[in-house]
C-alpha positions in Angstrom: 118.6 -61.1 282.3 119.8 -63.0 285.4 119.2 -66.8 285.6 116.6 -67.2 288.4 116.6 -71.0 288.4 116.1 -72.5 291.8 118.2 -75.1 293.3 116.0 -78.0 294.3 116.4 -81.1 296.4 114.1 -83.9 297.6 115.1 -84.9 301.1 113.4 -87.6 303.4 112.7 -86.2 306.8 112.3 -88.8 309.6 109.8 -87.8 312.3 108.0 -89.5 315.2 105.2 -90.2 312.8 107.2 -91.7 309.8 109.4 -90.6 307.0 108.3 -88.0 304.6 109.8 -86.8 301.2 110.1 -83.1 301.2 111.0 -80.6 298.5 113.7 -78.1 299.4 114.1 -75.1 297.1 116.6 -72.3 297.2 116.4 -69.4 294.8 119.7 -68.4 293.3 119.6 -64.8 294.6 118.0 -65.6 298.0 119.8 -67.1 301.0 117.0 -69.1 302.4 115.6 -72.6 301.7 111.8 -73.0 301.3 110.4 -76.5 302.2 107.1 -78.2 301.6 105.8 -81.7 301.8 103.0 -82.9 299.3 102.1 -85.8 301.6 101.3 -83.3 304.5 99.5 -80.3 302.9 99.9 -77.3 305.1 103.4 -78.3 306.5 105.9 -75.9 305.3 108.8 -73.7 306.5 111.9 -71.7 305.6 115.4 -71.9 306.9 118.6 -69.9 306.5 120.6 -73.0 305.7 119.8 -76.5 304.4 120.5 -77.9 307.9 118.3 -75.4 309.6 115.6 -76.1 307.1 115.7 -79.8 307.7 115.4 -79.3 311.5 112.6 -76.9 311.1 110.7 -79.1 308.6 110.9 -82.0 311.0 109.3 -79.8 313.7 106.7 -78.4 311.2 105.7 -81.9 310.2 105.3 -83.2 313.7 103.4 -80.1 314.9 101.1 -80.2 311.9 100.3 -83.9 312.3 99.8 -83.5 316.1 97.4 -80.6 315.5 95.4 -82.8 313.1 95.2 -85.6 315.6 94.2 -83.3 318.3 91.5 -81.6 316.1 90.0 -85.0 315.3 90.0 -86.1 319.0 88.3 -82.8 320.1 85.7 -83.3 317.2 85.2 -86.8 318.3 84.6 -85.6 322.0 87.5 -87.6 323.3 89.5 -84.6 324.4 88.2 -81.4 326.0 90.1 -78.1 325.4 
């Protein structure tokens, strides 16, 4: 039986909204990195390389946070869409 152990790293991603610890996981037999951030539920991505995954996670975090801020402003009646 093949060893299916994942390669895991915790990396701090710096964004316009602060720094976040993110979990990067790469399965042994798959060439992509999956990323998630426990501090920002719903922010996740996949990248072909670790470098690409880091860039994509920064963007995913910023977009997710911006969408939450925008949603709250719309609900509060401060922004019309």
